[in-house]
N, C-alpha and C positions, 0 to 999 in steps of 0.2 A: 533237195537243195532249198526249195521254198520253205520247208518246215524248219531247216537249220537256220535260215535267215530270220524266220519268224521268232524262233527261240532266242536268237541273239538280240533281236530288236526288243523283245520283252525284257530280257536281262538288262539291256542298256536303259530302258525306260524305268525299270525298277531301281537301278543304281542312281539314276538322276533324281527320281522321286525321293529316295532315302536321303540323298545329299541335301536337297532343298528342304526336306521335312525337318532335318536337324537344325538348319538355319532358322526356319519358321518357329520351331520349338523354343530356340534361344530368344528370338525376338519377342515371342509371346510372353516370356518371363520378364524381360527387361521393360517394365511398364513405366518407370519414372526415371528422370535423369536430373543431374545437377552438375556443378563445376567445382574443381579444386580451387580453394581460395588461399590456403596456407598450409605449410608443413612444419611442424615443430618436433624434432626427434622422430619418433615412430608414429606420432599423432598427425592425422590428416584432417584438416578442417575444410568443409565444403559448403557452398550455397546450394541447398537441396542435396539429394533428391527427397521427395516426400517418402519417409520410411519410418519404421517402428524400431524401438530398441531391440537389438539382436538380429535385425534383418541383414541378409547378405547383399553386398554391393560389388560392382566390378568397375575398376578404373582402367580406361583405355589410354595407353601412353602414346606419345607422338610417333613411335616406330611401329605402331599397330599391334604391339603386344599388350597384354592386360595383366592385372593383378587382382585377385579376389580379396575382399575386405569385409568388415563387419561394423555395424553401427554400435558404438559403445556409449553414446551420450549425446546431449544437445546443449548448446550454449547460445542463448538469445535465439536468433533465427538460423544459426548455423548447426550443421550436423558434424559430430565428432566421430571419426572413423579410424579403426585400427586395421592394419594389413596383416594377412596371413603369411606374407613373405617380405622381402626387402622392398623399401620404398624408393630405391635408386631408379632414376629414369622418369619419375613422376614430376610434372611441372605445373606451374600455374595455368589454370584454364582447362586442364584435362577433364574429359567427360566422366561423370560418375553415374552409373546406372544401378537402380535398385531391383532386386529380384522379388521384393515384397514378400519374403518368407525367410524364416531362420534356417540355419544350417541343418540339413538332413543327410543321413547316410543310408546306403543301400545294404540291406541285410538278407542273408540266406545261409543255409547250411554249407554252401560252397565257400564260405569265408574260412573254414577250418584249413589249417596248413598255410595260411597266407600272412603276409606282413603288409600292414597298411600305414599310411601317414596320418597326421592328425585330423584330416578331413575325411578319412575313410577311403582314400584312393589307394590302389595297390602299388606297392614299391617293388614287388618281385615279378612283374610282367604278367600277372593273371588278367583275365578279361573282366573288366568292371561291370559290363552289362549283364553278366550272369546273376548279379545280385538284385533280387526282385522287389524287396519291400522297403520303400523309403520311410525312415523314421526320424523325427526331429530329435536332436540331442538335448533339447530343453523340455523337460516335463517333470512333474512333481513325483516325489517318492511314493511308495505304496502307502495307502491309508493304514494308520497304525492298528485299526480294528480288523484289518484284513491280513495282518501278519501273524501267522501261526507261531506258537512258542517253539523254541528250539529244543528238541527232545532226542536227537540222534547225533552221534559223533561222526566226524569225517577224518579219514586217514591223511596225514601229511607225509608219512614215511620217515619222520625225524623222531628218534626215540625220546629225546628230552621233551619234545612238544606233546607227542601222543601219550606219553606216560604221566608227565607231571603238569602239563599245561594244556590238557585235552581241549580240542576245538570242536564246536558243534557245527552242523550244517546250517549255514546262514549267519554264522558269527562273523564279526569284523574285528580283526586283530591288527595291531601296529607292531612293526619291528623297528626298534629304536636304538641308534648308536651313532658315534662319530664316524669320521671317514676311515676307510680301510680296515674295518673290523669284521666284515663278512656278511653284510646284509644281502647283497645280490647273490652271493653263493648260496646262502640259506634259501632264498627264493627259488633258485634253480633246483635245489634238492626237493623242495615241495612240489614244484611243477612236474618233475620226473616221476615222483613216487606217490602222488595223491591218487585216490580212487574216484575223484570227481569225473563227471562225464566230459567236461570241456574246460580248458584253461583259456582265460583271457588275460593277456599280459600287456601292461602299459609301461613303456620305457620313456619317461618324461625327463628331458634335460640331460640325457646320458651323452657321453662322448661318442662320436661316430665310430671310433675304433671298437668300442665295447659292444656295439649292437650285434655285429656278426660273431664276435666271441661268445656272446650269450646264446645266440641261436645255434651255432654249430658245436661249441664246446660244452656249454652248460646244459642247454635244453636237449640237444641231439635230435636225430631224425625221428625217432619214435615219439618223443615229447612234442615235436612240432606238428605231427599228424593230427593231434587232438587240441591244438592251440590256435588262437588268433593273436597276433602281436601287433600292437599299435606303437609307432615310433615317432617321437618328436625330439630331435637332438638339441644339444645345448646352444647351437648356433641358429636354430630356428627362431622365428619371430615369437615374442611373448604370447601373443594371442593364439598362435598355433599350438604352443605348449599347453596352454590352458584348455583349449578345445580338444586336444588329444585325450586328456583325462575324461572329458565328457563323452567323447566318441567311444572310448573303451568301455565306459560304464553302460552306455546305450547298447552296445553289442552284447555285453554280459546280460543285460535285462532281456534282450531278444531271446537268447538261449534259455534263460530262466522261464520266460513265458511259454517256451516250447516244452516245459516239463523237465528240463535238465537240472542237474546239480552242477553248478558252475564254480570253479576256483578262479577268483579274480585277484590279480597281483599288480601292484602299482609301485614303480620305483622312479622317482620318489615324490611323496607329498610335499616335501620341502621345496623342491624345484617348481612344482605347481604353484605354491604360495609365492615364491619369488617372482614368477612370471606375472601372477595376478597383481602383485605389488607394483610392478613396472607399469601395468595398464592403469591401475588406480592413480598413481602419481601423475601419469601423463594427462589424465583427464581432470586433474585438479583436486583429487581427494586429499584431505589432510593426513600426514603421517602420524601414527600413534606409537605404540610400543615397538621399539627397535626399528622404526621406519615403516612398519607394516600398516597398510591402509585398512579402514573398516571393512571394505568389501572382501578382503582376504578371508576374514573369519566367517562372514556370511556365506561365501562361496565354499569354504571348507565344509560347513554343516550341510549345505545343499548337496554337495558331491558325495560325502560319506554316508549320508542317510539313504541314498538310493540303492545301496547294496543291502543284502539281508534276505529274509524269507518272503515268500508270497504263497498264495494258495495253489500256485501251479508248479513252482520249483524253488530253488535256493541259490543264492550267491554268497559263498564264503569268501571273505576278502582279507588279504594281507597287504597292508600299506607300509612301505618303507619310509621311515622318517629320519632324515639326516640331521642329527642333533648338533647344533652349532656350539663349538667349544666344549663338547661332551657335557653340556649343562642340560640336564633332563627337565629343568624348569623354564627353559627358554620358551617364548610365546607359541611357536607352532607346535612344538612337542606337547606343551601343556594343553593347547586347544584340542589337538587330535585325541589325546588321552581322555579328555572329557566327553568326547563324542562316541568313541568306539567301545567295544565290549571286552577289552583286555589288551595287554601289551607284552611284548617280549623284548627285554633289554639285553643287548650284547655288550660284553665287558672287554675293554681294551686290555686290561690286565690279563684276562684269560687268553686272549688272542696272542699277546706277547709271549705267553708260555707255551704256545702251540696247542692249546686246548680248543678244538673245533667240533661242532659249532660253539662259538664263544658265548653261550646263553648263561646269563646270571639268573639262575632259577629263583633266587630269593628276592630279586627286584622285579620279577615278572609275575603276571597274573592272568588267568583266564576266568572271567566272571561267569561263564556258562558251564564250566567243567562239572560242577556238582549236579547239574541237571542231566548230564549225558553219560555218566559212568556209574559202575556198580559200587556198592558200599565198600567192598574189599579194595577196589581200585582207589577209591577216595581216601580210605584210611592209610593205604600204603604210600600214596603220594604225600599225604600230610606228614607221616612219620619220616619220609625221605627228606622233605623240606626242613623239618625240625632238626634232623641230624646235621644237615648242611649248614643251617644257621648256627647251631651249637659249635660246630667245628670252626666256622669263620670268626666267631667271637674270640677264640683263643689261638687262632692260627699263628699270629706273630709270636706268641709265647712258645708255641710248639717249635717254630722254626729256629728259635735261639736256645732251645733246650730249657726254657724256664717253666714248663708245665710239669708238675709231678703227677704221675699216674696214680689214680685213686682219689684225687682231690675232688673231682666232680664226676659221678657215675655216668651222667648223660654225655659228657664230653668223651669219656673213655669209650663209650659205645660208638660215638661218631668217629673217633679215631680208628676204631676197629673196622668200621664199615667204609671208611674213606676210599680204599682202593677199589672196592666194588662200585661205589657211587661214581667215581671218576670213569671207570670202564663203561658204565651205563650212559653217562652224559656225552662221552666222546664218540664220534661217528665219522667215518670217511665220507667224502662228498658223493661217492658212487656206491656206497653201501646201501642195500635195500633192507628196510625193516618194516614189516607190516604192523598194523595196529595191534593185532593179537600177539605178535612176537614181542613188541615193546611192552605190552601189558604183562605178559608172562614173565619177562625178565625182571620187571619191577616187583611183581608179587612174589617172585622166587626168594626175595630177601626176607620176607616176613611170613610166608604161608607154606604149607606142605604141598607136595605135588598133587595129591588128591583134591585138596581144597581149590587149588588153582584150576585144575581141569573142570571141576564142577562149576566154578564161576565163569570160565570161558564158555562152557556149554549153555549156561543159563542166560548169559549176555548175548549169545549168538555171534561171538567173535571167533572167526574161523582162522586157525593157525596155518600159516604157509611154511612148509619145510624149505629152508634155504640155508646153505652152509655159511653165508655171510650175515644171516639175520638172527642167529641164536646166541645170545650172550651166555645163556645158561650152560652151554657146552664148554665154556672156557673157565668156569669157576667151580669151586668145591665147597660143600657144606661142612662146617665145623660146628657141631651143636646147632644152635639157632642162628649162627652167623654165616654170612656169605663172604668168602675171601678170595683174593687172587694174588698170587705171589709175583706176578710179572709187571705190576704197576708201580709207578712212582707217584707219591702223593704230591699234588701241586699246591 
């Protein structure tokens, strides 16, 4: 009986100790304080606390609840603060406490399979204390001299990309199009089919309805097991949307430093830029091109340069860019294109014709492809792109019957190959195509079976037998030409 009472007393003491330890830990962090002076829109102006740019603050409301914020600037003796949530309920004179440190997130391998908010806190009920290593979301990109060259390809599972726009491990690509053309669907195909060790997916500014759709329908249970998803929906505060992108990038860097090959996907960069524009305008930055503030473009460079290779691992990145008005020269699209290592343009015209994925291969480019593929692969892709361009030049004439066969030999060849090319480029969203399958199907148009097998062997590309992945089973050779009678030319 005494032993039982003793155990119960020890447990009670331990629980009491833990309770007050948490309080003391919080108090130890809240070193400096100030008072709310003014609120304008989402901008909070306070007298104090003593803090640095980027420090986390906490404002306690009159009803004893609180909201976390961040220092985004200074004006005279005042501190400019932006909240991670709604400013409703904050009033003049509310106390502002500084943590005297920037936002840090807790990282470990236990993050896999979980969905987090923009501050790295779990949304799906997992236990946050299991995550052991706190890492600041603000740090510089890898030293350029410590970035190994990209020499190896990575599988995306999308034939048009693996065959014609091959991506290297550590490459950064943009997926660019207007609304409703299939950017998110293409990302989900890559997330399911890639051979990367870990997926880190940032959903920035998405509709709340689409989050669960993406997780359950597009990604699936198997895809989620090796993924970490960071979510900041369209109704979240601008600061939270911006910080969600940095949180996701920091998690990707954590796994890269563990020696992993990471597939990082962000949807979308445009909504990140819009959120940063809101923050910039609220703190008094001058609007420039189309209302974007200078900080938008500096933040873009800082964010996008953090992915890539390091001596420990790689982060291959796909950034969705929502092109305003289908104008590929609008400011954000143009800025992103100048920073990353290639881009994939999705065509509304192809999407309207039911051609998915709607990749316009002649407007897309992978700047690293020549470094990571064999000579046969390179030559085949070049010839494929040339035939596609030749056909597109006279497509309207062909459609109205104005082209006379024999007028241009290269166009005749493109017309002959067009059915096989369309078959190669189109792919069901749940169809699996390994890198070797995609490569073999491309080379089948231009080389013999023996030459293809030798090239696959020399390149170390292992072919996976799969009834859904072999285009060559559905086509027939006629002389040197690859034809398919079941296709309609688009």
